[in-house]
Residue, then its C-alpha position, 0 to 999 in steps of 0.5 A: m500500500d502506498l501510504a503517502s498516496v493514502d495519507h494525501l487523500l485522507t488529509t486533503t479531501r476537502s468540502v468543495r463548493k466554489r471549485l465545482d465544475f458545473d458545466r462538465p458532465v459526470p458519467r453514470e459509470v463513474i458514480e456507480e464505481c464510487l458507490r461500489i467502493a462505498l458499499q465496502a464500508p462497515s455497518g452495524s451488525n453488517t445489516q447493510g441497510w444503506h441506500f443512495v439516491v442519485v439524482t440527475d434529473e434537472a427538474k428534480r435537482k432544481a426542486i431540491a435546490d429550491l428547498y435547500r435555498k429556502h432553508f439556507q436563509a434560516y441558516l444564514a440568519s442564525p447566530q454564528r458560533e463564537y470561537p476563542e482568539g487563536d482558534p484556527r476555526r475562527e479565521k475560516q468561519a467567514k470564508v466558509r459562510e461565503s463559500a456555503t452561500y455560493l453553493a446554495d446559489n448554484m446548487h441546482r447547477a451540480p450535475v449529480f446529487i447523491i443522498p445517502c440514506i439508511n433504513g430506520r428512523p432516529e425518532g424515539l431511539s435511545a442514544g446508543q440506538q441512534a449511534g448505531l443508526w448513523g454509524s451504519i451510513l456515515p462510514a459509507a458516505w465518507s468512503l463515497m467522498l474519498a472515492l469521488r475525490s480520487r477520481g477528480l470529483g468533489t462534493a460537500w457534506t450538506t444537511i440543510h435540505l433535511a429541514a425539508e426531508k419530507e418534501v424531498a422524500e415525496l419528490l423522490g419516492i423515498p419510503e417513510h421508514v428511510t432516513q436521509a443522512a446528507l445531500f452531496p452535490v457532485a461535480y468534477f473539481k477545478g484544480d488539484d492543489f488541495k492541502p491539509a487544513a488548519r486544525l487544532p493541535l493534537e494535544r488539545v483534543t487527545h486524552w490518554d487514559q482519562w479526560 
């Protein structure tokens, strides 16, 4: 295994918004190839209760993007989280909101939407059961993002559309017992100079033997 290549992929797979190439088509076979890789991820008790709804229909993408934009306005109006002085996340906050706004404005232009889903609903579940539910889809979704990146495709993990989950489910025929976990707008990205991001020091977030 080429550890350098693996480490580069893991440390430079970013949320891609402003660098998505909305004008370049994405072949179906490439998406299917990435999804096959995602299906190798672990799931709770090996239930494999995941589903991936791939949306390429222009009218449906526009309808979902319209719902996304509607609820994105509420996100913009919400108070920002305050980070302490010196925290690298504080410096990035404004840039993230700017790029998130760009994506919301152009969401409909992404040639492919992928919505990772999981059998079951979180409502009424215990904390442990909810952890098992999300833990059975999130690894596969992250594997999908890595597979997309390795093939020149970018995306961003978005959840704002979940405020309209029922409307999206009705639009796409998703059964009531299925939970949507995210929305990935997928497109080829422009340039490949992604770098590791500024993160908190390891010492601040690692606890050995006790907190």
